[in-house]
N, C-alpha and C positions, 0 to 999 in steps of 0.2 A: 533498564529493560532492553533487551536485545531485539534485533529485527525479527527473529523467529518467534518471539513472545508477543509481538504486536498483533492487533486484529484478532483473528481466530487461531493464530499460531501457525497458519499455513504460509505465511510470508517467508520466502527463502532468505536465510541469514547470510549467504555468501553469493558469489558470482553465479549467475544463472547461465547454464550451458545449453539447456533445452527448455522448451516451453513447460512451465509447471503443469502437471496433469490434474485432471479432475474437473468437476462441475461445481460451481457456486452460484446460487440464485442472485439476482441483482441486488437484493437487500443485503446479502452477505458480502458481496463485493463492495457496496457502499460502506458497510461497517468496517471492512478491512481498510479502505482508504481513510475513513474517519479515525481509526486507530493509529495509523502512521502519521496523520496530520494533527493529532491532539496536541494542544498547547500552542498552535500556530494561529495567529489571527488571520481569518479569511474574510475577504470582501464578497460582495454579491457575485461579481464575475467569477472569482475563485470557486465559490460554492456551485455556481452553474457548471463550471468545467469539471469539478469533482463529480457532480451528478451525471454529466455526459460520459466521463471516463468510466463510471460505474457500469454503464451500458455496454462496455466492451466485454470481450470473453475473459474468463477467469485467468487464463494464462497471461494475458496482457496486463490485467489489473494487478496480479500478484508480482509480475516483474517490475512494474512501475512502483508499486508499494515497497518492494525490496530496495529499489534505488534510494527512495525517500528515507527508509529506515536506516540503511547503511550509511547514507550521507549524514544523518543526524547522529548516528553512533560514532562516526569518524570525527565529526565536529566536537562532540562532547569529550573525546579523548585528547583533544589538542590543549 
């Protein structure tokens, strides 16, 4: 699965040059983060930070999700 296919498919698959546009409600932002973090064991503090991060604007969440997804993709290619 590529970065662009995770979450709702809105996660940028490559370097982000400008803030991703658009609105996503907090529930969707949380789902995007859950998608890129799928398969990673999270502790209570991790989950608290994910919930906090989901409260940020969509552009920030999509950028951070892109970093996570691209890092995982790069690691799987090694």
